[in-house]
N, C-alpha and C positions, 0 to 999 in steps of 0.2 A: 504494499499500500504506499509505504514512504517513497519507494522509487517512482511510482505513478505521480505522487504529489510533487516530487522534485522535477520530474519531466514536464508536468503541466505548469508548474510555477515558472520554470525558465523558458517554456514555450511561449507563455504570455510576455515575458521579458523580451525574448527574441522577436516576438511579433510586433511589439509597440516601441522598441528602442530605435526609432527612425532617426538617423542623423549621426550615428556612430557610438562608440563606447561611453563617452562622457554622458550621453543622454541616458544610458542604461543604469548609471549609478543611482539616481533617485528611485528608479523602478526596482532595482535590486534591494535597496534599502527598505522600501515599502514592503516588498514580499518577504524578505528574510528577517527583518527586525520587527516590523510593526504587525504584519498579518500572521505569519507563522511562528515567530518567536524563536527561530533557529539560531539567531545571533543576538548579542547585546550591541548596543551602539558602539561600544569600544571595539568589540570584535569586528563590527562592520567597518570601522575606520582602518583596522589592520588589514582587512580584506581589500579595501579600496587602494591602500598603499601597496600591498603585494600584487594585486591585479595590474596596477599601473607599472610597477617596476619589472615585472617579468614579461618576457617576450610574448607577443600575441595580443589579440583583441581583449580589452578589459572585460567585456560581458562574458566571454568564454572562459577566461581565466577565473572570474568570480564564480561562475557556474561550477567549474571544476572544484574550486576551493570549497564552496558551500556544500556541494554534493558529497565530497569526501568527508567533510566535517560531520555531516548529518548521517550518512549511510556508508562510509568507506568507499572502496574502489567502485562498487556497483552504483553507489549514489553519484560519484563523480561522473561516470559514464552516462547515467540517466539524465542528470542536470545538463551536462555538455551537449548531449544529443537534443534535448529539449530546446536549448538556446539556439543551436545552428539550424534546426529543422525548418523553422519559418523563413529564415533568411534564404536557405537553398530554394524553397519554393517561390518565395516573393521575387528574388533576384532573377530567377529563370523567367518568370512571367514578365516582369518589368523590362528585361532585356528584349524580349520579343516585342513588347508594346513600343518601347523607346526606338527600337530599330525601324519599326514601320511608321511611326507617327511623330518622330522627334521634332519635326519642323512646325507642328501645329501650335498656334499661339495659346490655345487652352492648356495644352500640356505644359508649356513654359510657365503659364500663370499658376498652375497647380504647384509646380516645383518652387516657384518664388514665394508662394504663400506659406509653404512649410518652413521656410528659413526662420522667421521670427519665433516660432514654436520651439525649434531646436535651440536657438540661442537662449530662450527662457529656461529650458530644461537644464542646459549646461550652467547657466547663472545660478539656478536654484541648487544644484549639486555643489557648486563652488561656495556659495554662501553657507550651506549647511556644514560643509567641511571646515570653513573658517570659524563658525560658531562652536563646533566641536573642539577645534584647537584652542580657542580662546576660553571656553567655558567648561571643557570636558564634557562628560555625559550629563552634567547637571542641567536641569531646566531653569535654574536660577540665573538670570541675566543681570547680575549686579557687579559693581566695581570690585567688590571683595571676592567674587567668584572667579575673577580673571586668572587664568593660568599664564602668567607672564613669561616663563621660559618658552613655552610653545608659541606664544604670540610673537616673541622676539625672533625665534627661528623662522616663522612665517614672514615677518616683515623683512628680515635680512635676506631671505631667499627671494622675495618678491622684488626687492630693490636691485639685487645683484642680477636677477634675470632680465629686468626691464632696462637697466642702465648699461650693463656690460655684455649682455647676450652670450653668456658662456654656454658650454654644453650642459644641458639639463641634467644629465646623468651625473656630472661632476657636482652640481648643486645638491642633488639627492644624496649622494655619498657624503658630502660635507655636512649636510643637515643631520644624516644618520649619525655621523661621528660626533656632531655637536650635541645631539640628544643622548648619546651614550656617555659622553663626557659629563653632561649635566646630571645624568642618572647616577654615575659613579661618585660625583661630587655631592650627591644628596639633595640636589636642587629640585629634581622632578619627583 
């Protein structure tokens, strides 16, 4: 039963994550944390971090991670297949449609109208992650609840990425080392 739940949970995520992996993050959070309770908010943040750092699409990495965590290897396979199955069907059908009618203004209008929704989903995921970094898993948004070390690492990474445009992997490694240092120093 749990394998079917994992498959259909990630089938929905795969079906509605139009626009790429970052769009899937709020969908994965809703399904795994809020609806099914398979992960805590903190575990979800770990999932998002691992899914982003590992090679491959975020949604598929997330599906594999959650599936393995919930039901072992069979769960990882069920969740991953559920995540990729809608894309396999949809992309095949869309490729046929686009190949045949790509020059139609109506099709161009439909594609253009999806862009704002995709941007909103990505922004929502980013804001949710920022709030988790700044306030932890607490629902209290007060000055005293701010987790300054995490917020400092976020701000430093943001400034470095925007101003100097280094390799993002280097910034992730440095933030990871910074977090390790802060943990060992007893700050986190």
